[in-house]
C-alpha positions as CSV (number, residue, x, y, z in Angstrom):
1,M,6.8,-38.8,17.4
2,K,7.2,-35.4,19.2
3,I,8.6,-32.1,18.0
4,A,11.0,-30.9,20.7
5,S,12.0,-27.5,19.3
6,I,12.4,-25.3,16.3
7,T,15.6,-23.2,15.8
8,I,16.5,-20.6,13.2
9,G,19.6,-18.3,13.1
10,G,21.9,-16.1,11.2
11,W,25.4,-14.7,11.2
12,F,26.9,-11.3,10.5
13,Q,30.4,-10.2,11.5
14,R,30.6,-8.9,15.1
15,T,33.2,-8.9,17.9
16,M,33.2,-9.1,21.7
17,L,33.0,-5.3,21.8
18,Q,29.6,-5.4,20.1
19,L,28.5,-8.3,22.3
20,S,29.2,-6.1,25.3
21,E,27.0,-3.4,23.8
22,V,24.2,-6.0,23.2
23,Y,24.5,-7.1,26.8
24,D,24.3,-3.5,28.1
25,F,21.3,-2.9,25.8
26,L,19.4,-5.9,27.0
27,R,20.0,-5.0,30.7
28,G,18.6,-1.5,30.1
29,E,21.8,0.5,30.2
30,E,21.6,4.0,28.6
31,P,23.2,4.2,25.2
32,K,26.7,5.6,25.2
33,L,26.4,6.8,21.6
34,K,24.2,9.5,20.1
35,L,21.1,7.3,19.8
36,D,17.6,8.3,20.7
37,S,17.0,7.1,24.3
38,K,13.3,7.0,23.9
39,K,13.5,4.8,20.7
40,F,16.2,2.7,22.4
41,A,13.9,2.0,25.3
42,E,10.9,1.2,23.1
43,L,13.0,-1.3,21.0
44,R,14.2,-3.0,24.2
45,Q,10.7,-3.2,25.7
46,N,9.4,-4.7,22.4
47,L,11.8,-7.7,22.9
48,N,9.8,-8.9,26.0
49,I,12.9,-10.0,27.8
50,G,12.8,-12.5,30.6
51,N,16.0,-13.9,32.0
52,I,19.4,-12.8,30.8
53,E,22.7,-14.7,31.1
54,Y,26.3,-14.0,30.0
55,G,28.4,-17.1,29.4
56,V,31.3,-18.8,27.6
57,S,31.2,-21.9,25.4
58,G,34.3,-21.6,23.3
59,E,33.2,-18.1,22.6
60,E,31.5,-15.6,24.8
61,F,27.7,-15.3,24.4
62,V,24.6,-13.6,25.7
63,Y,21.5,-15.8,26.3
64,F,18.0,-14.5,27.1
65,T,14.5,-15.8,27.0
66,T,11.2,-13.9,26.2
67,S,7.7,-13.9,27.6
68,D,6.7,-15.9,24.5
69,N,9.2,-18.7,25.4
70,V,11.6,-17.9,22.6
71,A,15.2,-18.4,23.6
72,V,17.9,-16.2,22.0
73,K,21.6,-16.8,22.0
74,I,24.1,-14.2,20.5
75,F,27.8,-15.1,20.2
76,E,30.7,-12.7,20.1
77,D,31.4,-13.5,16.5
78,G,27.9,-12.5,15.5
79,L,26.2,-15.9,15.3
80,I,22.6,-15.7,16.5
81,T,20.2,-18.6,17.2
82,L,16.5,-18.4,18.2
83,N,14.8,-21.4,19.7
84,N,11.1,-22.2,20.2
85,K,10.3,-25.2,22.4
86,E,6.6,-24.7,22.5
87,V,5.8,-26.7,19.3
88,S,3.2,-29.3,18.3
89,L,2.4,-31.1,15.1
90,D,-0.9,-29.3,14.9
91,T,0.6,-25.8,15.0
92,F,3.9,-26.7,13.2
93,F,3.9,-23.9,10.6
94,A,2.5,-21.3,13.0
95,D,5.2,-22.1,15.5
96,I,7.9,-21.6,12.9
97,Q,6.3,-18.3,11.9
98,K,6.3,-17.3,15.6
99,V,10.1,-17.5,16.0
100,Q,10.8,-16.0,12.6
101,D,8.5,-13.0,13.3
102,Y,10.3,-12.4,16.5
103,Y,13.6,-12.3,14.7
104,E,12.4,-10.1,11.8
105,K,10.0,-7.7,13.7
106,Q,11.5,-7.5,17.1
107,L,15.2,-8.6,17.5
108,S,16.5,-7.5,14.1
109,P,15.2,-3.9,14.3
110,A,16.6,-3.5,17.7
111,L,20.1,-4.8,16.7
112,N,20.0,-2.7,13.5
113,Y,19.4,0.4,15.5
114,L,22.0,-0.5,18.1
115,F,24.6,-0.8,15.4
116,S,23.3,2.0,13.1
117,L,26.3,4.3,13.6
118,G,29.6,3.8,11.8
119,A,30.4,2.3,8.4
120,P,27.2,1.8,6.4
121,V,26.0,-1.5,5.1
122,P,26.0,-1.3,1.3
123,K,22.5,-0.9,-0.2
124,E,23.2,-4.0,-2.3
125,L,23.3,-6.0,1.0
126,A,20.8,-4.0,3.1
127,G,17.9,-5.0,0.8
128,I,18.6,-8.8,0.9
129,K,16.1,-10.9,2.7
130,S,17.7,-13.9,4.4
131,V,16.3,-17.3,3.8
132,Y,16.6,-19.1,7.1
133,P,17.4,-22.8,7.7
134,Y,14.8,-24.2,10.0
135,F,16.1,-26.9,12.3
136,I,13.3,-29.1,13.6
137,V,14.4,-31.3,16.5
138,L,12.3,-34.5,16.9
139,E,12.0,-37.2,19.5
140,K,11.1,-40.8,18.9
141,A,10.8,-40.2,15.2
142,T,11.0,-43.0,12.6
143,Q,12.5,-42.6,9.1
144,A,8.9,-42.6,7.8
145,D,8.0,-39.8,10.2
146,M,10.9,-37.6,9.0
147,Q,10.1,-38.3,5.3
148,Q,6.5,-37.4,5.9
149,L,7.5,-34.0,7.5
150,L,9.9,-33.4,4.6
151,S,7.1,-34.0,2.1
152,K,4.9,-31.5,3.9
153,T,7.6,-28.7,3.7
154,E,9.8,-29.0,0.7
155,G,9.6,-32.6,-0.6
156,Q,13.2,-32.6,-1.9
157,Q,15.9,-34.4,0.1
158,Y,19.5,-33.0,-0.1
159,F,21.3,-35.4,2.2
160,E,20.9,-37.7,5.1
161,F,23.3,-38.0,8.0
162,K,23.3,-40.5,10.9
163,N,25.4,-41.1,14.0
164,S,25.0,-42.7,17.3
165,K,23.4,-39.6,18.9
166,Y,21.1,-38.1,16.2
167,D,19.8,-38.6,12.6
168,V,19.6,-35.7,10.2
169,L,17.3,-35.5,7.1
170,R,17.9,-32.2,5.2
171,G,16.0,-30.4,2.6
172,N,16.9,-27.0,1.3
173,K,15.6,-24.8,4.1
174,Y,14.5,-27.6,6.6
175,Y,16.7,-29.8,8.7
176,F,14.9,-32.6,10.5
177,I,16.9,-33.9,13.4
178,N,15.9,-37.0,15.3
179,N,17.3,-37.0,18.9
180,K,18.4,-40.5,20.0
181,T,20.2,-39.7,23.3
182,K,18.3,-36.7,24.6
183,S,21.4,-34.6,24.8
184,S,20.1,-31.2,23.7
185,T,23.5,-29.6,24.1
186,E,25.1,-31.8,21.5
187,I,22.3,-31.1,19.0
188,E,22.5,-27.3,19.8
189,R,26.2,-27.4,19.0
190,Y,25.5,-29.2,15.7
191,I,22.8,-26.6,14.8
192,E,25.1,-23.6,15.7
193,E,27.9,-24.9,13.5
194,Q,25.5,-25.6,10.6
195,I,24.0,-22.1,10.8
196,F,27.5,-20.5,10.8
197,M,28.7,-22.6,7.8
198,R,25.5,-22.0,5.8
199,E,25.5,-18.2,6.5
200,F,29.2,-17.9,5.8
201,K,28.7,-19.6,2.4
202,G,25.5,-17.6,1.8
203,Q,27.3,-14.3,2.3
204,L,30.1,-15.4,-0.1
205,H,27.5,-16.3,-2.7
206,R,25.9,-12.8,-2.3
207,Y,29.2,-11.2,-2.9
208,L,29.8,-13.3,-6.0
209,N,26.4,-12.2,-7.4
210,I,27.0,-8.5,-6.5
211,H,30.4,-8.7,-8.2
212,R,28.7,-9.9,-11.4
213,I,26.1,-7.1,-11.2
214,I,28.6,-4.3,-10.6
215,W,30.9,-5.6,-13.3
216,E,28.1,-5.5,-15.8
217,K,27.1,-2.0,-14.7
218,I,30.7,-0.9,-15.3
219,D,30.6,-2.6,-18.6
220,D,27.4,-0.7,-19.4
221,V,29.2,2.6,-18.9
222,K,32.3,1.5,-20.8
223,E,30.5,-0.1,-23.7
224,H,29.9,3.2,-25.3
225,S,32.5,3.5,-28.0
226,K,31.8,7.3,-28.0
227,V,30.2,9.5,-25.4
228,K,28.9,13.0,-25.6
229,G,30.6,15.7,-23.5
230,S,27.3,16.3,-21.6
231,E,27.3,12.6,-20.5
232,I,30.8,12.6,-19.0
233,V,29.6,13.9,-15.5
234,K,26.8,11.3,-15.4
235,F,29.1,8.4,-16.2
236,T,31.8,9.6,-13.8
237,T,29.2,9.9,-11.0
238,Q,28.0,6.3,-11.6
239,L,31.6,5.0,-11.5
240,E,32.2,6.8,-8.2
241,S,29.1,5.2,-6.7
242,Y,30.3,1.7,-7.8
243,A,33.7,2.4,-6.4
244,K,32.2,3.3,-3.0
245,T,30.1,0.1,-3.0
246,I,33.1,-2.0,-3.9
247,N,35.2,-0.4,-1.1
248,L,32.5,-1.1,1.5
249,I,32.0,-4.7,0.5
250,D,35.7,-5.3,0.2
251,G,36.0,-4.3,3.9
252,R,33.3,-6.8,4.8
253,I,34.9,-9.6,2.8
254,N,38.3,-9.0,4.4
255,Q,36.7,-9.3,7.9
256,M,35.4,-12.8,7.2
257,G,38.8,-14.4,7.2
258,T,39.3,-13.6,10.9
259,Y,36.3,-15.7,12.0
260,L,36.8,-19.0,10.2
261,P,39.9,-20.2,12.0
262,T,38.4,-19.5,15.4
263,R,35.2,-21.4,14.6
264,E,37.1,-24.3,13.1
265,K,39.4,-24.6,16.2
266,I,36.5,-24.6,18.6
267,A,34.5,-27.1,16.6
268,K,37.4,-29.5,16.2
269,D,38.1,-29.3,19.9
270,D,34.5,-30.2,20.7
271,K,34.1,-33.9,21.3
272,D,30.3,-33.6,20.8
273,L,31.0,-32.7,17.1
274,A,33.6,-35.4,16.5
275,E,31.3,-37.7,14.5
276,F,29.8,-34.8,12.5
277,L,33.3,-33.5,11.6
278,E,34.4,-36.9,10.4
279,I,32.3,-36.4,7.3
280,S,32.0,-32.6,7.0
281,G,35.2,-31.2,8.7
282,Y,36.6,-30.5,5.2
283,R,34.0,-27.8,4.8
284,Y,36.0,-25.3,6.8
285,E,38.8,-25.7,4.2
286,T,36.3,-25.3,1.4
287,L,34.9,-22.1,2.9
288,R,38.5,-20.8,3.3
289,D,39.2,-21.6,-0.4
290,T,36.0,-20.0,-1.5
291,L,36.7,-16.9,0.5
292,E,40.1,-16.5,-1.2
293,Y,38.5,-16.8,-4.6
294,I,35.9,-14.1,-3.8
295,K,38.7,-11.8,-2.5
296,Y,40.5,-12.3,-5.8
297,L,37.3,-11.4,-7.8
298,W,36.8,-8.3,-5.7
299,D,40.4,-7.2,-6.3
300,M,39.7,-7.6,-10.0
301,T,36.5,-5.6,-9.7
302,E,38.2,-2.8,-7.8
303,N,41.0,-2.6,-10.4
304,Y,38.4,-2.5,-13.2
305,V,36.4,0.4,-11.7
306,R,39.6,2.3,-11.0
307,A,40.7,1.9,-14.6
308,A,37.3,3.1,-15.8
309,E,37.4,6.1,-13.5
310,K,40.9,7.0,-14.8
311,Q,39.7,6.7,-18.4
312,F,36.7,9.0,-17.9
313,A,38.8,11.5,-15.9
314,G,41.1,11.8,-18.9
315,I,38.1,12.4,-21.2
316,K,36.7,15.0,-18.7
317,S,40.1,16.7,-18.8
318,D,40.0,16.9,-22.6
319,V,36.5,18.4,-22.5
320,T,37.6,21.1,-20.0
321,S,40.7,21.9,-22.1
322,K,38.5,22.4,-25.2
323,S,36.1,24.6,-23.3
324,V,39.0,26.8,-22.2
325,T,40.2,27.0,-25.8
326,S,36.6,28.0,-26.9
327,L,36.4,30.7,-24.3
328,T,39.8,32.0,-25.3
329,I,38.6,32.3,-28.9
330,V,35.4,34.2,-27.8
331,T,37.5,36.5,-25.6
332,S,40.0,37.2,-28.4
333,M,37.1,38.0,-30.8
334,S,35.7,40.5,-28.3
335,A,39.2,42.0,-27.6
336,G,39.8,42.3,-31.4
337,A,36.5,44.1,-31.9
338,A,37.3,46.5,-29.1
339,I,40.7,47.3,-30.5
340,L,39.3,47.9,-33.9
341,S,36.8,50.4,-32.6
342,L,39.7,52.4,-31.1
343,F,41.1,52.9,-34.5
344,T,37.8,53.8,-36.3
345,E,36.9,56.7,-34.0
346,S,38.9,59.7,-33.0
347,E,37.5,59.9,-29.5
348,P,34.9,58.0,-27.5
349,E,31.4,59.2,-28.1
350,F,28.1,57.7,-26.9
351,T,25.8,57.3,-29.9
352,T,22.8,55.2,-30.8
353,F,24.9,53.5,-33.5
354,G,27.7,52.8,-30.9
355,F,25.3,51.3,-28.5
356,I,23.8,49.1,-31.1
357,Y,27.3,48.2,-32.3
358,F,28.3,47.2,-28.7
359,F,25.2,45.2,-28.3
360,I,25.8,43.3,-31.5
361,L,29.4,42.5,-30.5
362,A,28.2,41.3,-27.1
363,L,25.5,39.2,-28.8
364,I,28.0,37.7,-31.2
365,G,30.3,36.9,-28.3
366,W,27.6,35.3,-26.3
367,G,26.2,33.4,-29.3
368,S,29.7,32.2,-30.2
369,Q,30.2,30.9,-26.7
370,K,26.9,29.1,-26.7
371,I,27.6,27.5,-30.1
372,L,31.0,26.3,-29.0
373,S,29.6,25.0,-25.7
374,Y,26.9,23.2,-27.6
375,I,29.4,21.7,-30.0
376,S,31.6,20.6,-27.0
377,K,28.6,18.9,-25.3
378,R,27.5,17.2,-28.5
379,Q,30.9,16.2,-29.6
380,K,31.7,12.5,-29.1
381,Y,34.8,11.3,-27.4
382,D,36.4,7.9,-27.9
383,V,36.1,5.4,-25.1
384,T,38.8,2.8,-26.0
385,D,39.1,-0.5,-24.2
386,V,40.5,-3.9,-24.8
387,E,37.8,-6.4,-25.7
388,Y,37.9,-9.8,-24.0
389,E,35.8,-12.9,-24.3
390,K,33.6,-13.3,-21.1
391,N,34.1,-16.5,-19.2
392,I,31.9,-17.9,-16.5
393,K,33.2,-16.6,-13.2
């Protein structure tokens, strides 16, 4: 048995416009945006680029190799694959780490900086560390060989797939592919499609979990049956932050629907994938259905946070109204005292008693305002909402 290659990959929404920017960056073109030219050059140099090609295979792509013999392929829809063909059984895990380190420490920082301008990535997504599927291509491997490798990595088999060209034994993060016909192009196409499907599904799962987290955070704000006036601003700010996150993620989700039909059409027109699609072609339809479900959940989440914002805006308006009323009372007290003084003295005269009297009036006015302000802040306002039983989403 021989290990022919190790491939990892990922997907995040891009277009042919960004692919052109990647190609210019790899060729050493100066950035057209307000990016630091020195940092730009350092990141490019750190990639250790060898040969660069621009091609078309259903979609446009950029392909380049590195001095460490890692081959990188970036498609116009954002799919990225990294391939390491210098692999042996003795250095198996080190060879995997080599290609993963290149992606995390060299390629990913460069692409992140290249696309650092424009709409931000929500912090809930920025901190997520991807778990890569590792595709291990074998030659002349028996079923026992593949099972032995699986036991050394994960030990748990998810499914097994066989056709006339290659066999696949899959764990959770490891795919062991035994090449029967030595057609590396067919296997590469299979790997690319698997990475796209897995990443598409993975992103949808992240959005589902973020929906759950944000919904609970909104619930935490709204669960107070009464809130103090001093807490209104804090809760309003929290809701505004959640609304911003929801808006950013909603945009990402809406983008996803544009990529699935293109990938599906290219795959179904590819004769090399015919046998694979006979048993898994339905997954495109499943991904489409799942995407529609996530869209519906995010519409609900957006409506929920808007309702919460509207509710707290109404409470804030009540607090402001009561503060104005309190200020009016204090002002009226001061005006009344001033009018009373006009009728108690025949003509204005500066005296020690008058000064003390004025000071006392001012102190009473100031104290009254502080007391009323304190009462307003400590006063609790009703947060009414309809209670529902929570179902599993």
